[in-house]
C-alpha positions in Angstrom: 78.4 97.5 98.8 74.7 97.7 97.7 72.5 98.3 100.7 70.3 95.3 100.3 73.2 93.1 101.4 74.5 92.8 105.0 77.6 90.7 105.7 77.8 88.6 108.9 80.4 86.2 110.1 78.5 83.1 109.1 79.7 79.6 109.8 82.6 77.4 108.7 80.2 74.5 108.2 78.8 73.4 105.8 81.2 74.2 103.0 79.8 75.7 99.9 76.9 78.1 99.4 74.0 77.2 101.7 70.6 78.9 101.5 68.6 79.0 104.7 65.5 81.0 103.6 66.8 84.4 104.5 70.3 84.4 103.0 73.3 82.4 102.0 76.3 81.1 104.0 79.5 81.0 102.0 82.3 78.8 103.2 85.4 77.7 101.2 88.7 76.0 102.3 92.1 77.4 101.7 95.0 76.8 104.0 97.5 79.1 102.4 95.4 82.0 101.2 95.9 85.4 102.8 92.5 86.7 101.8 89.4 85.3 100.1 87.1 87.5 98.0 83.5 86.6 97.2 82.3 87.8 93.8 78.6 88.2 93.0 77.2 88.6 89.5 74.0 90.0 87.9 71.1 87.7 87.3 72.3 86.9 83.9 75.8 86.2 85.2 77.5 88.8 83.0 78.3 91.7 85.3 80.3 91.5 88.5 78.2 93.5 90.9 79.9 92.9 94.3 83.3 92.0 95.6 83.5 91.4 99.3 86.1 89.7 101.5 84.8 86.8 103.6 85.2 88.2 107.1 86.0 85.0 109.1 88.7 82.4 108.9 88.4 79.3 111.1 90.4 76.1 110.6 91.5 77.2 107.2 87.9 77.7 106.1 86.9 81.2 105.0 83.3 82.1 105.6 80.6 84.8 105.7 76.9 85.1 105.5 75.0 87.5 103.2 71.3 88.3 103.8 69.1 88.8 100.8 70.8 86.3 98.6 68.5 83.8 96.9 68.8 80.6 94.9 69.9 81.5 91.4 72.6 83.9 92.5 75.7 83.7 90.4 79.0 83.8 92.3 82.7 82.9 92.3 85.8 83.5 94.3 89.2 85.3 94.0 91.9 83.9 96.2 94.8 86.1 97.4 98.1 84.8 98.4 101.7 84.1 97.2 102.3 83.3 93.5 105.4 81.1 93.9 105.1 78.0 91.7 108.5 76.9 92.7 107.1 76.5 96.2 103.8 75.1 95.1 101.6 78.2 95.4 99.7 79.6 92.4 97.4 82.3 93.9 96.2 84.9 91.4 93.3 87.1 92.4 92.8 88.1 88.7 91.3 84.6 88.1 87.7 83.9 89.0 87.4 80.5 90.6 84.7 77.9 90.7 83.5 77.0 94.2 84.6 73.3 94.7 81.2 72.8 96.5 79.1 74.5 93.9 75.8 72.6 93.3 75.3 74.1 89.9 77.4 75.7 87.2 76.2 78.1 84.5 78.1 76.4 81.8 81.7 75.8 80.7 84.9 77.8 80.3 85.4 79.6 77.0 89.0 79.0 76.2 91.1 82.1 76.3 94.7 82.8 77.5 93.3 84.8 80.4 92.3 81.5 82.0 95.9 80.8 82.6 97.6 82.1 85.8 100.7 82.9 83.8 101.7 84.7 80.6 101.5 82.0 77.9 103.7 84.1 75.6 106.5 84.4 78.1 109.7 82.3 77.9 109.5 81.1 81.5 105.8 80.2 81.1 104.2 79.4 84.5 106.9 81.2 86.5 105.4 84.4 85.2 102.2 86.1 86.4 99.2 87.1 84.3 97.0 90.0 85.3 94.1 89.6 82.9 90.7 89.1 84.4 89.4 85.6 83.6 85.8 86.3 84.6 84.5 87.0 81.1 85.5 83.4 80.1 84.6 81.5 83.2 81.4 79.8 84.2 79.6 81.0 87.3 78.9 79.0 90.4 75.2 79.2 91.2 73.4 79.1 94.5 70.7 76.4 94.5 68.1 75.0 96.9 68.5 71.3 96.2 65.2 70.3 97.8 63.1 67.9 95.6 59.7 66.4 96.2 60.8 62.7 96.3 57.4 61.3 97.3 57.8 57.7 98.3 61.1 57.2 96.5 63.0 54.2 97.9 66.4 52.9 96.7 65.9 49.5 95.1 68.9 48.1 97.1 69.3 45.2 94.7 71.8 42.6 96.2 74.9 42.3 94.2 74.2 38.6 93.4 71.0 39.8 91.7 72.6 42.8 89.9 73.1 43.2 86.2 74.9 46.4 85.4 74.3 48.4 82.2 77.1 51.0 81.5 75.8 53.9 79.5 76.5 57.5 78.6 73.7 60.0 79.2 73.8 61.5 75.8 75.2 58.5 73.9 72.3 56.3 74.9 69.6 58.7 74.1 70.8 61.2 71.4 69.7 59.0 68.5 66.8 57.0 70.0 63.7 57.8 68.0 60.8 59.4 69.8 62.8 60.1 73.0 61.9 63.5 74.5 64.8 65.9 75.1 67.4 63.6 73.5 70.8 63.6 75.2 69.6 64.7 78.6 68.7 63.4 82.0 65.1 63.8 81.1 65.6 61.5 78.1 67.0 58.8 80.4 63.9 59.2 82.5 61.6 58.7 79.5 59.2 55.7 79.0 61.1 54.7 75.9 64.5 54.2 77.7 63.1 52.7 80.9 61.0 50.3 78.9 64.1 49.1 77.0 66.0 48.6 80.2 63.2 46.7 81.9 62.7 44.4 78.9 66.5 43.8 78.8 66.4 42.8 82.5 69.2 45.1 83.8 69.0 46.2 87.4 71.5 49.0 87.6 72.4 51.9 85.2 76.0 52.9 85.5 76.5 56.3 84.0 79.7 57.7 82.6 80.7 61.0 84.4 77.9 63.4 85.2 80.0 65.7 87.4 80.5 69.0 85.7 83.4 68.7 83.3 85.2 70.7 80.6 86.1 70.3 76.9 89.9 70.2 76.5 91.2 73.1 74.5 93.2 70.9 72.1 90.0 68.9 71.3 88.0 72.1 70.6 90.8 73.3 68.3 90.3 70.0 66.3 86.5 70.4 66.2 86.0 67.6 68.8 84.7 67.5 72.4 85.4 65.8 75.6 82.5 63.3 75.1 83.2 60.8 77.9 83.6 63.5 80.6 86.6 62.4 82.5 87.8 66.0 83.2 85.8 66.9 86.2 85.8 70.5 87.6 82.7 70.3 89.9 82.2 67.3 92.1 78.8 68.5 93.3 77.3 70.0 90.2 75.5 67.9 87.5 77.0 68.4 84.0 75.0 71.3 82.5 75.0 70.0 78.9 72.7 67.2 80.0 70.1 69.5 81.4 67.1 70.4 79.2 65.8 73.2 81.4 69.1 73.9 83.3 67.6 72.8 86.6 69.3 70.2 88.8 65.9 68.8 89.6 66.0 67.1 86.2 68.7 64.7 87.5 66.6 64.0 90.6 63.6 63.4 88.5 65.6 60.9 86.4 66.7 59.0 89.5 63.1 58.9 90.9 61.8 57.5 87.6 64.4 54.8 87.4 63.9 53.9 91.1 60.2 53.5 90.4 61.1 51.0 87.8 63.4 49.1 90.2 66.6 50.3 88.5 69.5 51.6 90.5 71.7 54.5 89.4 75.5 54.2 89.8 77.8 57.1 88.9 81.2 56.8 87.4 83.1 59.4 89.4 86.6 60.9 88.9 88.2 61.9 92.1 91.7 61.0 91.1 92.4 64.2 89.2 90.8 67.4 87.9 90.5 69.3 84.6 93.2 71.8 85.6 96.1 69.7 84.1 99.7 70.2 84.9 101.8 73.4 85.6 100.8 74.7 82.1 97.1 74.1 82.6 94.4 76.7 83.4 93.5 78.1 86.8 89.8 77.3 87.2 89.3 76.3 90.8 91.5 74.2 93.0 94.8 75.4 91.6 93.9 79.0 92.4 92.3 78.3 95.8 95.2 76.3 97.3 97.4 74.4 94.8 99.7 73.0 97.5 96.8 71.5 99.4 94.6 70.1 96.7 97.3 68.4 94.6 100.1 66.0 95.1 103.2 67.9 94.1 106.5 66.5 93.0 109.8 66.9 95.0 110.2 70.1 93.0 106.8 71.5 93.9 106.4 73.5 90.6 105.4 70.2 89.1 102.7 67.7 89.7 102.7 64.0 90.4 100.9 62.4 87.5 99.7 58.9 88.4 96.6 59.5 86.3 98.0 60.4 82.9 96.1 63.7 82.9 98.7 66.0 84.4 97.7 66.1 88.1 96.7 63.9 91.0 94.4 65.0 93.8 96.0 64.9 97.2 93.6 62.6 99.0 96.0 62.4 101.9 95.0 65.9 102.8 92.1 65.8 105.3 90.2 68.7 103.7 90.5 67.1 100.2 89.3 63.8 101.6 86.5 65.7 103.3 85.5 67.2 100.0 85.3 63.8 98.3 83.3 62.3 101.2 81.0 65.3 101.2 80.5 65.0 97.5 79.7 61.3 97.7 77.2 61.8 100.5 75.6 64.6 98.6 74.9 62.4 95.6 73.5 59.7 97.9 71.5 61.8 100.3 70.3 64.7 98.1 70.4 63.1 94.6 69.5 59.6 95.8 72.0 57.6 93.7 72.8 54.0 94.6 76.5 53.7 94.2 79.7 54.7 92.5 82.3 53.3 90.2 85.7 55.0 91.0 87.8 55.9 88.0 91.5 55.0 88.5 90.7 53.9 92.1 94.3 52.8 92.7 95.2 56.5 92.8 92.7 57.1 95.7 94.6 54.4 97.7 98.0 56.0 97.3 99.7 57.3 100.4 102.0 60.3 100.8 104.9 58.0 99.9 103.2 57.2 96.6 102.5 53.5 97.1 99.2 51.8 97.1 97.7 50.9 100.5 94.4 49.0 100.9 94.2 50.5 104.3 94.5 54.1 103.0 92.5 56.9 104.6 90.1 57.0 101.7 89.1 53.4 102.0 88.8 53.5 105.8 86.6 56.6 105.5 84.3 54.9 103.1 84.0 51.7 105.1 83.1 53.4 108.3 80.7 56.0 106.9 77.1 55.2 107.8 75.8 56.5 104.5 78.4 55.4 102.0 79.1 51.9 103.4 75.5 51.0 102.4 75.8 51.8 98.7 77.5 49.9 95.9 81.2 50.7 95.6 83.1 49.6 92.5 86.8 50.2 91.9 88.6 50.5 88.6 91.6 48.7 90.1 94.5 50.4 88.3 96.2 53.7 87.4 99.5 54.4 85.5 101.6 55.0 88.6 104.2 52.6 90.0 102.5 49.4 91.2 99.2 50.8 89.9 97.6 47.4 88.8 95.8 46.2 92.0 93.1 43.8 90.8 91.8 41.9 93.8 93.6 44.1 96.4 90.7 46.4 97.4 89.1 46.0 100.8 85.4 44.9 101.2 82.8 46.1 100.4 84.4 47.1 97.1 83.7 45.3 93.9 86.2 45.6 91.1 86.2 45.8 87.3 87.8 42.6 86.2 89.7 43.2 82.9 91.2 39.8 83.1 87.8 38.4 82.5 87.4 40.5 79.4 90.7 39.5 78.0 90.5 35.8 78.6 87.0 35.4 77.4 87.9 37.2 74.2 91.1 35.1 73.8 89.2 31.8 74.4 86.5 32.5 71.8 89.1 33.7 69.4 90.7 30.3 69.6 93.9 31.1 71.3 95.7 28.2 72.8 96.1 27.5 76.5 93.1 29.6 77.5 90.8 26.9 78.9 92.2 26.8 82.5 92.3 30.6 82.6 88.7 30.9 81.5 87.7 28.3 84.1 89.0 30.5 86.8 87.0 33.5 85.5 83.8 31.4 85.2 83.9 30.7 88.9 84.4 34.3 90.1 88.2 34.7 89.7 88.8 33.2 93.2 92.6 33.6 92.8 92.0 37.4 93.0 89.0 37.8 95.2 88.5 34.9 97.6 90.0 36.5 100.7 88.9 38.7 103.6 85.4 37.1 103.3 84.9 38.9 100.0 82.0 37.4 98.0 82.2 36.0 94.5 80.2 39.1 93.4 83.3 41.2 94.0 84.4 40.5 90.4 82.5 42.8 88.0 82.8 40.8 84.8 82.6 42.6 81.5 83.4 41.9 77.9 83.3 45.6 76.7 83.2 49.0 78.3 83.2 52.6 77.1 87.0 52.3 76.8 87.7 50.0 73.9 85.8 48.1 71.2 82.0 47.5 71.3 81.0 43.8 71.2 80.2 44.1 67.5 83.6 45.6 66.8 85.4 42.9 68.7 84.1 40.4 66.1 84.4 42.9 63.1 87.8 44.5 63.3 91.3 43.1 63.7 92.8 46.5 64.5 91.7 49.9 65.8 90.5 52.6 63.5 90.8 55.9 65.5 91.6 58.2 62.6 88.6 60.4 63.5 90.3 61.3 66.8 92.9 63.4 64.9 95.9 61.6 66.3 96.8 59.5 63.2 95.5 56.3 64.9 98.2 56.4 67.6 95.8 56.6 70.5 93.9 53.7 72.0 95.0 50.2 72.8 96.6 48.3 69.9 95.9 44.8 71.2 92.2 44.3 71.5 92.1 40.5 71.3 89.6 40.9 68.5 89.0 39.0 65.3 87.3 40.3 62.1 86.3 36.8 61.1 87.8 37.3 57.6 86.8 40.8 56.6 87.7 44.1 58.2 84.6 46.0 59.2 81.0 45.6 57.9 80.3 42.9 55.3 77.4 41.4 53.4 78.9 38.0 53.5 76.2 35.8 55.1 78.6 33.2 56.5 80.8 35.9 58.2 77.8 37.7 59.5 76.4 34.4 61.0 79.8 33.6 62.5 80.0 37.1 64.1 76.5 36.7 65.5 77.4 33.3 67.0 80.6 34.7 68.5 78.7 37.5 70.1 76.2 35.1 71.5 78.9 32.9 72.9 80.7 35.7 74.6 77.6 37.2 76.2 76.5 33.7 77.4 79.9 33.3 79.0 79.5 36.7 80.7 76.0 36.0 82.0 76.6 32.5 83.2 79.8 33.2 85.1 80.0 33.8 88.8 80.4 37.4 89.6 78.5 40.6 88.8 78.0 41.0 85.0 78.2 44.4 83.3 76.8 45.0 79.7 77.9 48.0 77.6 75.0 50.0 76.3 74.3 49.1 72.7 76.0 45.7 72.7 72.6 44.1 72.9 71.6 46.0 69.7 74.6 45.3 67.6 76.0 48.8 68.0 79.4 49.6 66.3 81.8 52.5 66.7 83.3 51.9 63.2 86.3 50.3 64.8 87.1 53.3 67.1 88.3 51.9 70.4 88.9 55.3 72.0 85.8 57.3 71.3 86.4 59.7 74.2 86.2 62.7 71.9 83.4 61.5 69.5 80.2 63.3 70.6 78.6 62.2 67.4 77.3 59.1 65.6 80.6 57.3 66.3 80.1 57.6 70.0 76.3 57.5 70.2 74.3 54.2 70.3 72.8 53.6 66.9 69.2 52.6 67.3 68.5 52.6 63.5 69.8 49.2 62.7 68.9 47.2 65.8 69.6 43.4 65.5 66.2 42.3 66.8 67.2 38.6 66.9 70.3 39.3 68.9 68.4 41.6 71.3 65.8 38.9 71.8 68.6 36.4 72.7 70.3 38.8 75.1 67.0 39.2 76.9 66.7 35.4 77.1 70.2 35.2 78.6 69.5 37.8 81.3 66.2 36.2 82.2 67.8 32.7 82.4 70.5 34.1 84.8 67.8 35.6 87.0 65.8 32.4 87.0 68.8 30.2 88.2 70.4 31.1 91.5 73.3 28.7 90.9 74.6 31.1 88.2 74.8 34.0 90.6 76.1 32.9 94.0 77.7 34.9 96.8 80.0 32.0 97.8 82.8 30.7 95.7 82.8 27.2 94.2 85.8 25.2 95.2 84.6 21.6 94.6 83.9 21.2 98.3 81.3 18.7 99.6 78.0 20.1 100.7 76.4 19.3 104.0 73.0 18.9 102.3 73.9 15.9 100.2 77.7 15.3 100.5 78.3 16.1 96.8 81.0 18.6 95.7 79.6 21.9 94.6 81.7 21.9 91.4 82.9 19.4 88.8 85.1 20.0 85.8 84.4 17.2 83.3 85.9 15.9 80.1 83.5 15.2 77.2 83.5 11.5 78.1 82.0 12.4 81.5 85.1 11.8 83.6 86.4 14.4 86.0 89.2 16.5 84.6 92.8 15.8 85.8 95.8 18.0 85.9 97.1 16.4 82.6 93.8 17.3 81.0 94.1 21.0 81.9 97.7 21.0 80.7 96.8 20.3 77.1 97.3 23.6 75.1 94.8 22.3 72.5 92.0 22.1 75.1 89.0 23.9 73.6 86.1 22.5 75.6 85.2 23.4 79.2 82.5 21.5 80.9 81.4 22.9 84.3 78.9 21.2 86.5 77.8 23.5 89.3 75.6 23.2 92.4 74.8 25.5 95.2 78.1 26.4 96.9 79.2 24.5 100.0 78.3 26.5 103.1 75.1 27.9 101.5 72.2 27.7 104.0 69.7 24.9 103.1 66.9 27.4 102.5 68.9 28.9 99.6 69.7 25.6 98.0 66.7 25.7 95.6 68.3 24.1 92.6 69.9 20.7 91.9 72.6 21.3 89.3 73.5 23.2 86.1 76.0 22.0 83.5 77.6 24.5 81.1 79.6 23.5 78.0 81.9 26.2 76.5 83.2 24.8 73.2 85.5 27.0 71.1 86.7 24.0 69.0 85.1 21.4 66.7 81.8 19.7 67.5 81.9 17.3 70.3 79.8 14.6 71.9 79.4 15.2 75.7 78.4 12.4 78.1 76.2 13.9 80.7 76.7 12.7 84.3 73.9 10.4 85.4 71.2 12.4 87.3 69.7 11.0 90.5 66.6 8.9 90.1 63.5 11.0 89.2 65.6 13.7 87.6 66.8 14.5 84.1 69.0 16.9 82.2 67.2 19.5 80.1 68.9 21.6 77.4 67.9 25.2 77.9 70.5 27.3 76.1 72.2 26.6 72.9 74.0 29.5 71.2 74.1 27.5 67.9 70.3 27.1 68.0 69.3 30.2 70.0 65.6 29.8 69.7 65.2 26.0 70.0 63.5 26.1 73.4 64.1 23.7 76.3 64.5 20.0 75.4 65.2 16.9 77.6 68.7 15.6 76.9 69.8 12.0 76.4 72.9 10.4 78.0 75.1 11.9 75.3 74.5 15.3 73.9 75.9 16.8 70.7 77.5 20.2 71.2 78.2 21.9 68.0 81.5 23.7 67.1 81.9 27.2 68.6 78.9 27.2 70.9 77.7 27.3 74.5 75.2 24.8 75.7 73.6 24.9 79.2 71.7 21.9 80.8 69.6 22.2 83.9 68.9 19.2 86.1 65.2 19.1 86.7 62.5 16.8 88.1 61.5 14.3 85.5 57.9 15.5 85.7 58.8 19.2 85.1 57.0 20.5 82.0 59.3 21.4 79.1 58.2 25.0 79.2 
């Protein structure tokens, strides 16, 4: 061992590589290893300069302290123990392993058969043992000092009822934006050009697709493609290196600080349900080699993995040290990187118990809810996985919000003209109370969306009748086949003015429906611009013009209208309430907080809702019953959602001294506010919104 290093026992806490000014404490968990070797590398990461066993082993944590080690040191582990896949153990000291707590990685694996713990040419595959050294093909873990000069950075802490989420991809949003410095990176997201766009749009939270370090699947690289979305995590503490312009983690912190200064929160899409190591035939990169039997949920025959995620493996969140790793990771991103919340990919998996079923009282949820750091940030669940009983919309405990795919599907169906959709849409417009109004959950628990990274863009919803995923190299077999879309008469782009106008109107209708519904709205990046993915509804591997937001052909008129919708929502608290609307009388005036009306002004009856040809929904809303008087700042708003022929709507008589004013009309998007008469004409396929105002209120 070189004389400049001195090994000491160190500490079992904290896990990872921790620099204290004089040296580094290394600590890594493995319950079943018999020996743990720390490997140090040269400054350029090429040469393995030191191999030393960690001297102490407490509570299944191996640890040691090395003096003289500084930030920038490249390192990895080799774990010794039984290689018995039939018993769930896959230790192979010939494989260099990433530290699960590494705060920075040098890059990505270079695919080679040596990354496998077994002989890929052998008949018995993973039951064999491979002795090739994987280090030449593996990224290095890197010691960092994560300190950052945050100045007076403060989290915006925007309440959910005031939140408008904008889902974006770090590279996809910025790669093709003209004039953006360092396109495709965290620094690009921190640029004036991007922040100015977000501020003008009016969004309050930027939800980023995975930024945890991830890998490119071998089968994708073989086809000349990449893992664009990033749902193959291999480092839960390390920012993805490909988004760093200078390869320093401070770039991510700088991005967060800049967004916070603009009043914009940062929410991370995180993937704790599985890792990039795949099934029994996948590579040995980290967890599999450190302690396969602890980190993963194994099948009854432990050679194989339980696969509730569709990616080959499922993390064993029931294990206390795996749960600790997830909690430590989440706290790191909040306390050190200053993010404001998380969207949990396939969150049903995180609620599965040892028996395999979903439990809303699972250890993961309880740990989050009691945590003094994490219980204060935004928590959003993707409420499904592919395992048994995996669809759990509405079943997550507070303070979780949930992606509401039923909102997406039923809004699309209603505006496509499908029969029988009016009563379903009515439920979605009022916060999907059937799913979420329990356990004192607020109406904001429903994260409403029309589009997301997975599926068609909004432009493609109105431009394509079927998916076009040929570029993915799977003969168009991948991706959802039923998108509830409508090409309006021509598949794909067209110069037909009537079709283009109809598509623009449909997009305006759907976005108005999204932004005027109770709940928390989420907009997909690029939808406000008219962005298309050429009909690809599964662009997970398209790190190119298909997957990137196209800024070259911005629909300026549509962008202006979307800004108008967001601003209108912000200006009217009735549209963004925490309490559900149930047609209950209010103490302030004795009036119900919600009326559903027929075009003739009468209140809807059961027989009206039962008509399959019903195409017009008229919703008159007030501040919800139970809202404190100080929050009841508005009188009433009446929204008309008409997916049928033009109709005359009789407006309910306003109290003396008030009047109805038409503010939004998707058929006449720039008409401006105008006082309404007793009967208002609502054109075919349009959304119209009236606000009850004082009769003396100026039109502007």
